[in-house]
N, C-alpha and C positions, 0 to 999 in steps of 0.2 A: 424513838428509843426511850424518851423519858416516860412514856406511857407504859413501857415494858416493865418499869419498876413497880407498877400497880396492877397490870393486867397481862395475861398470857397472850402475847401478840405474835406468836409463832406463825409464820406463813402469811401474815396480813401485811399487804402493801399499803402505801399511803393513800392512793386514790381509792382503793377498796374501802379503807377505814372511813374516808370522807363520805362515801355513798352509804355505808352502814349508819353512820351518825346522822346523815340527812334523813334517813327513814325514821329516825326516832324524834324528829322535830327540831334538831339542832341544825341551823343553817350554816353551811361551810362556805365562807366567802371565797376562799382560794386555797389551793395546795401548791406550795412553793418547794422546789427542789433546787437549791443553789448549785449543787455539784453535778447535776444531770449531764450538762454538756462541757464540763471542765475535765482536763486531763494534763498530764506532764507538769504538775505543780508539786513542789516539795518544800519542806522546811529547810531554810538555809541559815547560816550564821555569818555575819559580816566579820571577817578576820582583820582587815586593813582597809582604811579609807583615806583617800587623798582628794584634794580639790582637783577638778579637771583643769589641765593646763590652758585650754582655749575657751573657758566659760567662767562666768562669775557666779553661776548657780548650780552647775552640775558637779557630781562627785564620781570618782572612779573607785569601785569597791572590789575587793577580793572576797568572794563569798564561798564558804564551804557548803556544798549541796549534797555530799554523800561521803562515804567512808573509803572509797577506792576508785581507781581509774581517774576520770576527769572530775575529782571530788572538789576542786577549787576552780571557780569560774570568775572571770573578770566581767563586771556588770557596771554600766554607766547608769547613774540614778540622779534624778533632780529633786528628790524629796527633801524638804528642809529639816525634817526630824530624824534623818538617818545618822547612826553613830556605830563606830566599831564596837563589837561584842554583842550586838543585838541579834535576836533570832527573828527572822523575817519570812514572808511568804515569797516564794520564787517561782516564776513561770520559766521553764527551760525552753530552749529552742524546740519548736514543734507544737507548743501549747497554743490553743485557740481560746481567746477571752470571749466573754458573752457579747462584747461589742462587735465581734467578728474579726478582730485583729489577730493574726497568727504571728507568734513570736519567732523571730529568726536571729541567728547570729549575724552581726554585722559591725559596722563602725559608726560611732557618734562623734562628730567633730575630731575624727582622727584616732579615737581610742576604741579598741575592740570592746564589744558588748555581747556577751553570750547568754542572754536571758533578760529578765525584767524582774525587779523587786516590786511587788504589787501592793496597792492599797485595797481596802475592802470594796470601794467603789468600782475599781477595775475588775473585781471578781464578780460584779453584778449586784452587790448589796445596795439598797436604796439609801439615800442620805438620812432617812428617818431612823435607821438602825445603827448608823456608824457613830461610835462614841465621839463626842466633840473633840476630845484630845487628838484624834486621828483624822479629823475632817479634811485637813489640808496636807496630809502626808501619808506615809506608809503605816500599816498596822504592825505593831511590835508584839510578837508572840511571847509567851512566858518563857522564863529561863530554862525550865525543864523540858521544853519542846525538843524531841529527838531529831538532830540534824539528819537530813536525808530521807526522813519518813515522808510518805505520800501525804500531801497537805489535805486532800479531800478526806482521807481516812482520819487524820489527826483532828481535824476540825468537825468531823462528822457532817460534812457538807452534803453527802448523799442521803441523809435522813430527812424525808419530806416534813415540811412544817404545814400544819393545818391551821388556817386562820378562821376562827369562829366569829359568826356575827350573832351576838347574844341579844335577844330582844329584852328590854327592861321590864 
């Protein structure tokens, strides 16, 4: 998407661009598409947060995940940096994470949990690109992130990243 600011990229896919660039002598080390296998992820907002009654580190959050229907979900979360009011990344039941884990509605220590508030690592981002402030917890989205929006679309996770190997 960033290249589209400078070039007409109409109809050009990430892998195709990598092959075209390789033909010009630029070595493409990898093509990464973080959103390729992700689905059922949305922008959520933590409305209310209480300590889990049967745990010293878990929290029970009421999270707004949309604007109608089942718009508020209860989710149990163990992240140390979670607070009420934050915009967060939410995997709803049915989502499959890169680790192969499928998110299901269930109970955690007796409390209903209908999804998962995610860290960048849980969405497949390597530690080398996760900001240090979020290394041990969830990633906090900007305040203007639209609640209920598809997270893959919002973060542009389906836009391939070309990693170039530049020879000195």
